[in-house]
C-alpha positions in Angstrom: 7.4 38.6 7.4 11.1 39.0 6.7 11.9 35.5 8.0 9.1 34.0 5.8 10.5 35.9 2.8 14.0 34.7 3.4 12.8 31.1 3.9 10.9 31.3 0.6 14.0 32.5 -1.3 16.1 29.7 0.3 13.6 27.1 -0.9 13.7 28.6 -4.4 17.5 28.5 -4.4 17.4 24.8 -3.4 14.8 24.1 -6.1 17.0 25.9 -8.7 19.5 23.0 -8.4 16.9 20.3 -8.9 15.4 18.8 -12.1 11.7 19.0 -12.4 9.5 16.0 -13.4 9.0 17.5 -16.9 12.7 17.5 -17.5 13.3 21.3 -17.1 15.4 23.1 -14.5 13.4 25.1 -12.0 12.6 28.7 -12.5 9.7 31.0 -11.6 9.0 31.6 -15.3 8.7 27.9 -15.9 6.8 27.1 -12.8 4.0 29.6 -13.6 3.6 28.2 -17.1 4.4 24.5 -17.0 1.3 22.4 -17.8 2.6 19.4 -15.9 0.0 18.7 -13.2 -2.6 21.1 -14.7 -1.8 23.9 -12.3 -2.3 26.8 -14.8 -5.8 25.3 -15.5 -6.5 25.1 -11.8 -5.4 28.8 -11.5 -7.7 29.8 -14.3 -10.7 27.8 -13.0 -10.4 29.3 -9.6 -11.0 32.8 -10.9 -13.8 31.6 -13.1 -15.6 29.8 -10.3 -15.2 32.7 -7.8 -16.6 35.1 -10.4 -19.5 32.8 -11.3 -20.3 32.2 -7.6 -20.5 36.0 -6.9 -22.6 36.6 -10.1 -25.3 34.2 -8.9 -26.1 36.7 -6.2 -27.0 39.6 -8.5 -27.7 38.1 -12.0 -30.0 35.7 -13.7 -29.2 32.6 -15.7 -25.6 32.4 -14.6 -23.8 29.4 -16.2 -20.2 28.2 -16.5 -18.8 27.3 -19.9 -22.0 27.5 -21.9 -21.9 26.4 -25.5 -22.1 29.2 -28.1 -24.7 29.0 -30.8 -23.3 27.7 -34.1 -22.4 30.2 -36.8 -24.9 30.1 -39.6 -23.5 32.2 -42.4 -22.2 35.2 -40.4 -18.9 36.6 -41.5 -16.5 38.1 -39.1 -13.6 40.6 -39.7 -10.2 39.3 -38.8 -8.6 35.9 -39.4 -8.4 35.2 -35.6 -12.2 35.1 -35.1 -13.2 31.6 -33.9 -16.1 30.3 -36.0 -16.1 26.5 -35.3 -18.9 24.7 -33.5 -18.6 23.6 -29.8 -16.9 26.8 -28.6 -17.5 27.7 -25.0 -16.8 30.8 -22.9 -16.1 30.7 -19.2 -19.2 32.5 -17.7 -22.5 33.7 -19.1 -25.1 35.8 -17.3 -28.2 38.0 -17.8 -28.9 41.4 -16.3 -25.3 42.4 -15.5 -25.3 45.8 -17.2 -28.9 46.7 -16.4 -31.3 45.0 -18.8 -32.9 42.0 -17.2 -32.6 39.9 -20.4 -29.4 41.4 -21.7 -26.8 38.6 -22.0 -23.1 39.0 -21.2 -20.3 36.5 -21.8 -16.9 36.8 -20.2 -13.8 34.7 -20.6 -10.9 34.6 -18.2 -7.2 34.6 -19.1 -4.4 34.5 -16.5 -1.0 35.2 -18.1 2.5 34.7 -16.8 4.2 38.1 -16.6 7.6 36.4 -16.3 7.2 34.5 -19.6 9.6 35.4 -22.4 6.8 37.0 -24.5 5.9 39.3 -21.6 9.0 40.0 -19.5 10.2 43.0 -21.6 6.7 44.6 -21.7 5.1 46.6 -18.9 2.1 45.1 -17.2 -0.5 47.5 -18.7 0.7 46.7 -22.2 0.6 43.0 -21.5 -3.0 43.2 -20.3 -4.0 45.2 -23.3 -2.4 42.7 -25.6 -4.2 39.8 -24.1 -7.5 41.7 -24.0 -7.1 42.4 -27.7 -6.4 38.7 -28.5 -9.6 37.7 -26.6 -11.7 40.3 -28.3 -10.4 39.4 -31.8 -11.3 35.7 -31.1 -14.8 36.1 -29.5 -16.2 39.6 -29.4 -17.7 39.7 -32.9 -19.3 36.3 -32.5 -20.7 37.2 -29.1 -22.2 40.4 -30.5 -23.5 39.2 -33.9 -24.6 35.7 -33.0 -25.4 35.8 -29.3 -26.4 39.5 -29.3 -24.5 39.8 -26.1 -21.6 41.9 -24.7 -18.2 40.4 -24.2 -15.7 41.8 -21.6 -12.5 39.8 -21.5 -11.2 39.3 -17.9 -7.4 39.4 -18.1 -5.2 39.0 -15.0 -1.5 38.5 -14.4 -0.5 35.5 -12.3 1.0 37.9 -9.7 -2.2 39.7 -9.1 -2.6 42.4 -11.8 -5.9 43.3 -13.4 -6.6 44.4 -17.0 -8.7 47.4 -17.8 -11.7 45.5 -18.8 -11.5 43.4 -15.7 -11.3 46.5 -13.5 -14.5 47.8 -15.1 -16.3 44.5 -14.8 -15.5 44.0 -11.2 -16.4 47.6 -10.3 -19.8 46.9 -11.7 -20.0 43.6 -9.8 -19.0 45.3 -6.6 -21.7 47.9 -7.1 -24.3 45.2 -7.6 -23.1 43.3 -4.6 -23.0 46.4 -2.4 -26.6 47.2 -3.4 -27.8 43.6 -2.8 -26.0 43.2 0.6 -26.7 46.8 1.7 -22.9 47.3 2.3 -20.8 50.4 1.5 -19.3 50.3 -2.0 -15.8 51.0 -0.8 -15.8 48.1 1.6 -17.3 45.8 -1.1 -14.8 46.6 -3.8 -11.8 46.3 -1.4 -13.1 42.9 -0.3 -13.6 41.8 -3.9 -10.1 42.9 -5.0 -8.6 41.1 -2.0 -10.4 37.9 -2.7 -9.4 37.8 -6.4 -5.8 38.9 -5.7 -5.4 36.2 -3.0 -6.9 33.6 -5.3 -4.3 34.5 -7.9 -1.4 34.5 -5.5 -2.5 31.3 -3.8 -2.7 29.6 -7.2 0.8 30.9 -8.2 2.3 29.6 -5.0 0.7 26.3 -5.7 2.2 26.3 -9.2 5.7 26.9 -7.6 5.4 24.5 -4.7 3.7 21.6 -6.5 6.2 21.6 -9.3 8.8 20.6 -6.7 8.8 17.1 -8.2 12.3 16.1 -9.0 13.6 13.2 -11.0 15.5 10.7 -8.9 17.3 7.9 -10.6 16.9 5.0 -8.2 19.4 2.6 -9.7 18.0 -0.8 -9.0 20.2 -3.5 -10.5 18.5 -6.6 -11.8 20.4 -9.8 -12.3 20.4 -11.2 -15.9 20.6 -14.8 -17.1 24.4 -14.5 -17.2 24.6 -13.5 -13.6 25.7 -9.9 -14.2 23.9 -6.8 -13.2 23.3 -4.6 -16.2 19.7 -3.2 -16.1 18.6 -0.2 -14.1 15.2 1.1 -13.2 14.6 4.8 -13.0 11.7 5.9 -11.0 10.3 9.3 -10.0 9.1 10.4 -6.6 7.9 13.6 -4.9 10.8 15.7 -3.6 10.3 17.0 -0.1 12.4 20.1 0.7 12.5 19.1 4.4 14.4 15.9 3.6 17.1 17.6 1.4 
């Protein structure tokens, strides 16, 4: 494990001297947030899909990114409440909290704890902040229009869970344990490991797959006067093994 850790840091030090395809210098903060390549979206979607797949075992009418009903005259407190049509939340299900026809909507957020807006705040406070933002945006609409509950599922990119997410996945583990006839402690440990490894695997992908450096391949092209003035700059994948 020590050798793997040392090798990982050596790779990061090499990357720090390189220029990424987006034009920024490499850093862990930038790698976990850069939208180039869509890796933050892939990280988010992996948690969403894992959650929805597990919910299909214990809930009814599970759907991914269902459209919310349009707002027809309802008023919501707070300027951040989203009221436009075509809004979708990540996962919807029935029967999660007990009632067979009780609807529940949840929305996933994976934030970067190394970002400038989060780095000076402890992890618990960051999770609470992002949970509050999600609730301000969607909770009133879910409750008043959809007549459903809305637990925001907030995670840090390094494997941390928000309070609402902990409660949600404890309930999911309880349902899975009952359905599979397994002990609760084993089920909740397995579930936490699966989610944590999904987050860490996605974060590693964000770091490794941003190892795309800009190389200026200076190809001179002869002009009509016989001189070489033009240059072509191309980009290719940087392989650390060839550095």
